[in-house]
Structure formats: C-alpha cells, structure tokens
N, C-alpha and C positions, 0 to 999 in steps of 0.2 A: 582594728581597721578603720580608718575615716575614710567619709568621701566626701563627694561635693555640695557643698552649701545649695541651695536653689531659693532663690527672691524670686517673689511673687509682686509686682509695682501694681500700681495704680493711678496712670496719669494717662489725660491726652493730650499732654507734650511732648511732641517727637523729639526736642533734643533733651531732654530729659530721658526719653525710654530710652535714646542711643547713647547716652552717659552711662546708664546706668549698666545696658547689655555690653559695649564692649568693656566697661570699666571691671564688671564684673567675670565673664567670660574669660578674659584676657589673665584672671586670677588661676583659670581649672573649673570655674564655678557657672552656675546654671540662672539665666535672669527671666522673667517671663512676665511682660507689660501689656497689659491691657485696662482701655479707656475708662472702665465703670465700676462699680462693685459687685454689678451682679454678672459681669463676664468672668469677674474673679469667683465669683462665688461657683457658678457652673462648671470653673477648673475643680476647684476642691470637692463637689459632689462628681466631678471623674476619676478621683482618685488621687490629685497632684497634691503631696505634700509640700507647705511650705518651710522652710527654716527661720522664714522672715517676710510677713506681710508689711510691702509699706504704702503709704498713702502719700499719694501728692496732695495737702490741702493749698492751693491755689485759693485765692479769695473770692474768684466767682465760683468755688464749688459750692453748692448747698450741704451744710455742714450734716444734715437729717440722713442725706441721702450717703454721703461719702462713708460716714460712720455706722451703717445698717447693722441693725442688731443680728439678723440671721449669720452675715456673714462674720462677724468679731466672737460671733458666738462657738464658729468651728474653730478656731484657733487662741491657743495659749496668749495670756497679757505678754509676756514676756517676748514673743514673736513681733508684736504689734509694733512700728515704726513709723513717723510721723515725718515727714518731710516739708518743712515750712517758710512763708517767705518773710524774712528778716523784719522784727515788727511785728509780728502779724502774731494775734495773741489770741484770734475768736477760735481757735480750735480747742484752747485748752478745758474750757469745761467739759467736752465730749471724750477729751484725752483723762482728766480725770474720774469719770465717772467711769472708763473699763480699763482704769490705771495701767495708762501706757506712759512707761519712763523714757522710752529712747525717742527723743528728737535728733534729725538735723538741718539743718540752715542752708535756703538757697544763698548764692552758686552752691551745686551740688558740686563736688570736688572729690577725686577718684582715692583720696586719702582716707576720706569719709566712707566711703564702702571698703574699702580696706578692712577699718578696723570692726566696718559690721560684721563681713563676713571672715574676719577671724575669732568673733566670738564665740563662733558655734560652725567648728568641724565637724557633724552630728555622722551617728551612724544614717547612711540613706536607707529611706524606705519607698524607692520607688521599683516598678517593677523591673525584677533584674537589670541593678543597676551597673553603669559603669563608672570604676574608679578611676581618678586620676592617676596617669600613667606619665615618666618623662616624657616630653618631648609632644604629649596628646596639647588637641587641642577642637574643641568643639565650637563654633558658632551660626546662632537660632539666625535664617532668614526670614523673607515673607513668605506667608500660604504654608507653616507650618515645615516648612523646608531646610536643611543646614546644610552648613558645610564642615566636614570632617578630613582631620589632617594627621595620621598615627607615621606614617613613612619617611625615612629622610627624602624623598623625591616631593611629597606634598606640600611638606614645612616647608620646603624652598620653593615649593610653587603658591602657597601663601604669601610666604614673605615678596617673592617677584608681584605678588598681587596688590599687594599691600602701595608696593612701590608705582606701578603702573596707576591705579587706580586713582591719583589723583592726575596722574596728566592729561591733558584736554586734547587727548588726538585717538585715531581710530586704532583697535585692538585687533587683533585675528586670534583669536582660540581655533585650536588642532585635536584632535582627537577622534578615535573609534567613536561609534555611535552608543549613548546613554554612559559615556565613561562621566557626566555631570559636566557638561560644557556651560549649559544656562546655569547650575549654581556658582559657577565663576564669571557670569556674566551680572547675575546679580550680587556676585562681592565685591566685581569693579566698580558698582553703584553704588551699593552703599558705603564707600568709603572714599566718595565722588563729593565733588560740591555740589553737583546737579541732585544729591540725593534726596533732596527732600521734593524734586521733582519725575514727573513720572518717567518707567522705566518701560517701554513699550517692546513687543516681541512680534517678527513680520517670517511666521517660517515660508521660506522663497520655495520649496520643493511642492509647497500641496496645494501652490494655485498654475495655474498658464499664464500666460508673460498678462495677456491683458487684463485679464483681473486683478496680478501683482501691482499692475503698473496704476491703476485706479484706486489698488489698495493703500501701495504707499505715496502718492500724489494725490491722492482725491480726483474730484472732477466736477465741471459744471454742471447747472441743471440745462438738458437736452446734449448733452456731449454724447449719447449715445439712447439704443430704446430704452426705455424706463428709467429713465436718469428724469426723472421728474423733479428734482431739488437738488441743490449742491451740497455737497460732503467732504470736509477736509480728511488729506492722506493722514500716513500714520507720523510722515514728519513732521507738517505742520505739529500735528496731536503731539508727539514728541519734544515739541519746540523746549529752547535751556533746557532740557533732559537727555534723555538717551534712548537709545534705540537696537534692538538686536536683530541683527539681519541672520537667519538662522539656517541651516543649509545653504550656503551665500553661494558653495561650487555649485548648486543645482540651475541657478540662475542663468535664463538665456541669454544671448549675447548681447540680443538688441536691450533687454535691460540692466545688461553690464556696462555698455553706452551711457547710458542716460543715467545710475546712478554715478559713474565717474565723476561726470558731469556736476551733481551735485555733491560731493566732495570733495571738488575743485573750487567754486565756488559759493556755496553753499545754496544757490537759489534753484528752481523749477517752475514751472508751470503745470496746474491743474489740468486734465483731460478735459479739452473743449474750451481752455483758459484764454485769454491773450494777453494776460498780465504774469507777471513772474513774482514770487514769492520766495522773499528772503528768511530762511531759517538758521535757526545757530542748533543746533542737532551733534553729542555724540555719538559716535556709530560703533559698536562692535559689532562681530562679524565672526560666524561658527560653522564651520564646516569637518564631515568626516571624512572629503576623498583626499588623493594625496591632489595637492596643488602642483606642483612641479611638473607628473603627468598630464594633467588638465591645458596647463599650461602648451607641453610641449604640442598634444595634441590638438590645438586651437580651442578648445573648450571653455577656458577661461582666458579674458583679455592681461597681456605681462602688467600692462601697465596700472589695471586699478585692482592685480596681487600687490605690487609694489606700493601703490596708495595705501591700499588696508595693513599690509605687515612692515610695517615702520615698528610696531610694538606685536611679538608674539609670544600665545600662551600654548605649549602643550601640554594637554592633561594626559596621563597617562594611562592605559587601561589597567581593570581590576587584577587581571593578574600579575599584573606587574608592581600590584603593591597589597599581597596576599595578608600580611602584617594586619591589614586595616580591616578584614572581614569582619573578625568578633565585634570589634568597635560598632560599626557601621551595621551588624546584622542587633548588637543588643540595642543601638539608637531603636532602628526599626521595629522591634519587638517594643517596646518598652510605648514606643507613640501609637502604633496598631492596637495592641490591646488596649489603652489608654479610649478608642474611638470605638471597641468592642466594648469596652465596660466589662471584661473581665481578665486577672490577672494571669502570665503567661511565662514560662523560664522555656528557652531550646534546651533540651541536651547537652552537653560535651560533645558526644559523639557527632552529633547533627552540626556542629560548628566545623568542627576538624573537618568532616566531611566536606563540608561549603569551604573549607579553606583548599582542600584539594583538589575542589572543582575547577575548570576553564572559566564559567564567564564569560562566552561570548556575546554574549547581551549588556554585559558591565552593570554598572548602578541600576540599569531600568530589571536588570533582570534581577539580582539579587532583589529590590526589591517587591516586585512582583510572586518571588517565589517565598519571602515571608509573608506576603499577604494572603499567597494562598493553604501557606500551610496554617497563619491563625483562623482562616477561616474554615478551614476543614478541619481540624483539632487530631491531624494523624502525623507524627509526626517519625511513625517509624514507617510510613509509605514512604514521607519526605525526604528519609536517611537513604532509603533503599533505591530512591529515584534517583539521590546525587553518586552514590555509587554507580549504579552501573552508568549514569552517562562519564561519570570519569575514566569508566574500564573502557567503554568502547572507544571512549571519546569522540563520542557523537558531532557530527556537522550539521546533517537535519534534524526536523524535530520528528519522533515519532509517538506510536499513540499513547507512550506513559511521560510524554510530556507535552502532551496537549496542551493544557491547561498553560503551562509554561509559554507555548507560541503565541496562546491567546494574547499572556500579558502584556510579550512582549512588540506585538503590531497592533492589537486593540486598546489596549488600555495605558497609553501612554499619557494620556492625557486624567485619569481619572483621579482625584481629588479625596476620595475616601474608601470605607469599605463597602457601603451601597453602590457606589460604582463600580468596582470591582464584580461584585456580587453577579449586578444585570450582565455585565461581559459574558462572566464564563457561561452564565442559564443563557445568552444569545451566543453564543458560538457552542455550548452542548447541544441545542437545538437547529444549528446548522449542519451538526455534524449527521446527527440523526437523519436528517433529510437528505443531505448527501447520499447517506449510507445504503436508506430506503429508496431514493432514485435509481441509483445505480446497478443496485438487484433485482429492480424490477425492469431495466433496459429501458429507464427515464419512462417507462408508462405510466404515466400522472393517477388514473384510477386506480392500477394496482397497488402505485406507492400511498395512495390516501387510505385506501382499505389495510393496508400493515400496519400501517402508523395509530390507524384509528380517529381519524381526524375527515372530514369533510371533504370533498373534490374542492369546491369555492377554496377552504382556508387555506389547502395547500397552494394554487395558485396563488393566493395573496401571499403566501410565505414564498414562497419561490418568485416573485417580484419583491417585495419586501428586502428581501437578502439578495437580491442579484445572481442567482441561483442558473448555470446554464453547463448542457451534457459538454 
C-alpha cells in the first residue's frame, strides 16, 4: 500500500513556498515549508518524517547555517535535495560533503516537483496516516489550519473557491456555526492576487457598536475619553489586502449603514477625524443567520445584503458530509499527537461512532472532541459518550458532555493543547464553585468551608468568573 509523499522545504521565499505547497498538494502529497534549518529540525524532533528535505540555496544564505550538521544527520542522503539559483555553484562543496545528488534549479517548475514526488511513493510513517483516496483533497493553511474535501459537495465548494478567489469583489460566506467559514475565507485569500498582503478578521458579534466602529475605522487622538493617540482601524491596516467581517449578521443597523458607504466608495473617516481615508480592501463577510429572515424582520439592510452577496458560498454542515469525518479526525489526531509528543491511534469503532453522531457544533465540536480525547487518553469513555448522545439525540449539554460544552463555548480561539487544558481546568473550577454555592444556598462562608478554601479566595473566584445566584 502506498501513501502520500511528504516534502519538508526550507525557504523564506513566499513565492517558492506557495509553488511547492500548491504543486505538491495538488498531487495528493504534503508539503511543509519553514524559513530556517532550526525550525525544520524542530519538526523532525516532533516526529515528522520527511520523504524529501528541500534546501532553498539562495545566494544570500549563509552556507554553514543552511547545511547544519544536526539537521542533515537526521535525514538519509537520498532524501536531501537542493534548489539552486541558475549559475550559482557556491553550495557545491557542501553538497559533495553530504553526498547530496538531487538538484533543482530556479525558476522552480511544477514538473520538477512532480518528478521529485514520483521517485518515492513510500509507506507512510506518520501517526495513523490518511492514504490518498479518489477525490480526496487536503490543503495546508496558516497557523496549522487546513482545508479538507472528500465529499462531492465540498469538492464542488473547493472548485468554486478557486474560481471566486481571483475575482476582486465581496464574497458572502454562509453556514452554521463551526462549519469552517473562516477556513474558506483563508482559502479565498490564499489564491487571490492579494495573498502576499494581510488577511485580517473582525468578529462583529463580539463588540458593541461604539467599539466596533473604532475597531473598523480607527480614531484620532481626543476622539473620546482615553484616546490619547491616534489609532488606525482594520480597514486601514488591511489596505491592499483582505478583511473578513465574521458574524456580520449581528452588526447593528447603524454600523451596517456605515459599512455600506465604505463598500460603495472605499472611503471613511476615523472617529474624531475631519478628513476621509481612501482604502482598497477586499471584503469577505460570514454569518450563520438566515439572511432572508433577518431582512424581512428589518434586522439586516437589504441594500447591504445585495452589496455583499454578489458571490455567495454556502458551507454545508458536517452531518451532510459524514464521509469526511474519518479523514478530518485522522488529520486532527495526527496534528494533536505531534503537539502532545506521543503517537495515538483512534479505534475504528470510535471513528464509526463519530460518523453516526450529528455534530451540532460541526467542525469546532469535532476538533474539540478529538483534542479532549487525546488529552484524557480514554477512548472507551469517548466512545460511550458519543453513543449515548447519538441514541438520545441530545440537544442540550449534560454532565456527560460538560467538557464538550466547554470546548464549543470557551475554546474557540485555542491554538494548542495547553490552551485547551487551561480552559478545561477553569471550567471544572467554575462548575465546582457553582455546585458548592448552590448546595449552600449561596451561603459563601459555608461554600468556602465545603470547598476547603478561604472565604477571601472564594470571593475572589466569584468575582473572577462573574458568578451570580
């Protein structure tokens, strides 16, 4: 059985990295691009096994640092490959020393990478790897995020994204909470001409109108109490780039009117400002609300909706693409296991149970379920939990699903295992405090005694977590 080839490339050239990743991944293989030998070594220390290690031997690179012995000693000579500038021979002595025989020259072509990957369709040695399947597509994004399509619906969505990505007009991304709307926005940005510029995100539901206005448009010194100096807003910072307006359906009517004005002519004024600022920003908007109902109920401006929905992408919920769940889980398991530093394989029956569950929280709930199971290392409890929820078709969180509720509501921005562990600890403490206070009828002194903590500590924790009777 053959598996996907993995290339680990060392280059700080964004264009080179983009070519490597798009070319290699379009063939069903995988590419990781890092800017330095040190970071490549860190990947290898964490258990990533590279079928090829590709060095971008640019002229301005110090040779001794690039061909670092601690790195080269970890990789077989047959797996080393040099990407050289035309006519540059400054790397030849190092290549001879390490017996590196595979050399590619710039400009790097897709055909070069195809020949490289075709040399080695090796048996994968990653944690519970995913074999290349018909119609299967995996694409790496920033911050260890990824896009995966294995169902006809998601494959069509990917084709639509590739078409819409190049068009410089707003795109409206619809879908339930947790389906991956932000992932789609990252994919749209990746294949746009602005990809080398910034992709910024603003959560419109997280801020009241006044703060959202200053966040989007910035403010001048003295615009309000505490504004001691001027600050640019997200529109200015994203100039020539892309701005994602997440949860735009929760934006107030007042802000909707101001946003419509910016979309129409590309100009706005900072809070307290006397002159207008002109920007060129591609706007992506995402929401999980029913836009037609919101328009009918006068909660969302119809003219703004039509301004945003020239191009619309609807991301289906996970329950409508269950065939992707095993692929998604194995990717999440592999990445999580590398972070934890220990190999883990989920049983087939646990994955089958996951396919039968509805996943009302979609990808976010699935990711947090995998993370929790990796941390607790108790697949039997995880299996029983999924089976119970599937049978009951639960619609509200119970004690058995407490930590899942934590993951859904509190760990949406977690970027690693430590974040998740801290959140679980915090929520466990909150639950214990609430139980003790309820049992004592909110007699704080009695609750403190039952919890075996001081009265002052209890008061502090009540204030810290915002608890109330």
